[in-house]
C-alpha positions, 0 to 999 in steps of 0.5 A: 496810555490806552484804556484796558477796555477795548472793542474789537470790530468783528465782521461775520455773516454770509453777506460778509464772506466776500469781504473777508475772503478778499481781505485775507488774500490781500497783502499785510500792508493793504490789509492793515490799511483797509482795516484802519479805514474800517476802524475809523468808520466805526469810531465815526459811527459810535461817536454819532450815536453818542452825539444823538444819544442813541443806543446801539439798537437805535433806541433813545439812551436813558437821560440823566437822573438830574439835569438835561445835559447830554451823556458822555460829552467828553468821551468822544475826545478819548475814543480812538481807533487802531488796526493791525493786519488782523483786526480793527479796534476801538479803545479809550484813552486812560480811564475813560474806558472804565467810565464807558464800560460801567455805563454800557453795562449798568455797573453802579458806583460803590462808596465807602465812608472809610478807607479801612473797615476791617473787622480783624482790626477791630479785634486787634484794637479791642481794649482789655475788658474789666468785666469778667463776663466779657472775657469769657469765651464767645457764645454759640449765638455770637459765633453763629451771627459772625459766621452767618454774616459772611463778612468776618474772615481770618487768615487773610495772608494765608489765602491766595485771594487775600480775602481770608476764609470764613471761620467755623463756629467752633473757631470763634468760640475757642479764639474770641471772648464775648467782648471781642465777638460783640465788638467785631459784630458791631463793627461789621454792622457799622461797616455795612452802613458805611458802604453802599452802591449807587445804581447806574442805568445801562446805556449800551451805545458802543459796538457794531450793529448789523447796519454798521457791519454791512458798512464795514464790509462795503468799505472792504469790498470797495477798497479791494476793488480800488486796489485791483484796478 
């Protein structure tokens, strides 16, 4: 199964016009064959950058925070190439594309110590309070804290996104008790401590720079010349 993260190879610019015009005039079978060679070359170039730990701009790739091992040692095996009559493309097998995409764009990993930290579950699971004060309607201060947090949501099933909507202060005061509002707010604060994101340094090594694109154009021109003879 291919990864949903793929990389179409685009050849643009005035110097590549000759290659593209010639390619468009070729038969579908010849065009696909040429683009397959372009894709194979692109895979070789990207894997070379991975081995030498260079970014697409030629600068050294950021090293690991811990240890001295090279980055992406196993990704090269899962980088594949393919072509149609319209495009050459690189893609990753299985989940390797998600890893490559996260590193390429510097997307951090989000962790959660619990699988479910839903504030509404705290409300439903709230035990009956014996103290009369805790059974009184939620105060305005409590309502403001819950609404301002942006995390307490209701009517999750009624919204298309399933995330629910942030209630009004009036709704909180009319539908929650002092005890319930307090328990939900404590749950939200605890949930925030149980979720965190580990930042990741951006390492943009995938793609085609100007030099790579020139090489791709030369491959097309050379192959067209061979087939013309």
